[in-house]
C-alpha positions as CSV (number, residue, x, y, z in Angstrom):
1,M,69.4,108.3,145.9
2,P,72.0,110.8,144.7
3,V,71.0,113.0,141.9
4,V,73.7,114.1,139.4
5,S,73.1,117.6,138.1
6,L,75.0,118.8,135.1
7,E,75.2,122.3,133.7
8,I,74.2,122.6,130.1
9,W,77.8,123.4,129.0
10,Q,79.1,120.3,130.7
11,F,76.5,118.2,128.9
12,I,77.4,119.7,125.6
13,I,81.1,119.0,126.1
14,I,80.4,115.4,127.1
15,V,78.3,114.9,123.9
16,V,80.9,116.5,121.7
17,I,83.7,114.4,123.2
18,A,81.6,111.2,122.7
19,I,81.0,112.1,119.1
20,L,84.7,112.7,118.4
21,V,85.7,109.4,120.0
22,A,83.1,107.5,118.0
23,A,84.3,109.2,114.8
24,V,87.9,108.3,115.4
25,V,87.1,104.7,116.3
26,T,84.8,104.4,113.3
27,F,87.5,105.8,111.0
28,F,90.1,103.3,112.1
29,V,87.8,100.3,112.1
30,T,86.5,101.2,108.6
31,R,90.0,101.7,107.3
32,K,91.2,98.3,108.6
33,I,88.2,96.6,107.0
34,F,88.7,98.4,103.7
35,Q,92.4,97.4,103.6
36,N,91.6,93.8,104.3
37,Q,89.0,93.8,101.5
38,L,91.5,95.2,99.0
39,K,94.0,92.5,99.9
40,K,91.5,89.7,99.5
41,N,89.9,91.2,96.3
42,P,92.3,93.3,94.4
43,P,90.7,95.8,92.0
44,I,92.7,94.5,89.0
45,N,93.3,90.8,88.3
46,E,94.5,88.7,85.4
47,A,91.1,88.6,83.8
48,T,90.9,92.4,83.8
49,I,94.4,92.7,82.2
50,R,93.4,90.2,79.5
51,A,90.2,92.1,78.8
52,M,92.1,95.4,78.6
53,M,94.7,94.0,76.2
54,T,92.0,92.4,74.1
55,Q,90.2,95.8,73.9
56,M,93.4,97.4,72.7
57,G,93.5,94.9,69.8
58,R,96.2,92.6,71.2
59,T,96.0,88.9,71.9
60,P,97.7,88.7,75.3
61,S,100.0,85.7,76.0
62,E,100.1,84.3,79.5
63,K,103.7,85.6,79.9
64,Q,102.6,89.2,79.1
65,V,99.7,88.9,81.6
66,R,102.0,87.6,84.3
67,A,104.6,90.4,83.6
68,V,101.9,93.1,83.9
69,M,100.7,91.5,87.2
70,R,104.2,91.3,88.5
71,S,104.9,94.9,87.7
72,M,101.7,96.0,89.4
73,D,102.5,94.0,92.5
74,E,105.9,95.5,92.6
75,A,104.5,99.0,92.3
76,N,102.0,98.2,95.1
77,G,104.7,96.7,97.3
78,T,103.4,93.2,97.3
79,S,104.8,90.2,95.5
80,L,103.3,86.9,94.4
81,S,105.4,85.0,97.0
82,D,103.8,87.1,99.8
83,K,100.3,86.2,98.6
84,K,101.1,82.5,98.3
85,S,102.7,82.4,101.8
86,K,99.7,84.1,103.3
87,K,97.2,81.6,101.8
88,K,98.9,78.7,103.5
């Protein structure tokens, strides 16, 4: 039975490389999950916009709410047609 012997510095290098690889993989997996969650559950929706307008003392019409949502979608680079086509 062959015995593998490692110097202490070789063991340390292997452990450091393994930690770095795990950190990089974890970063990209977490980033992808977070982006998917933001697409599915945007932080600001129509109810939030209505509540904000009401707190400012305005009674929001549906047209105003849609206009604000459209401008926010354009600023983020997404459009309503993109969201509707992805749901199908």
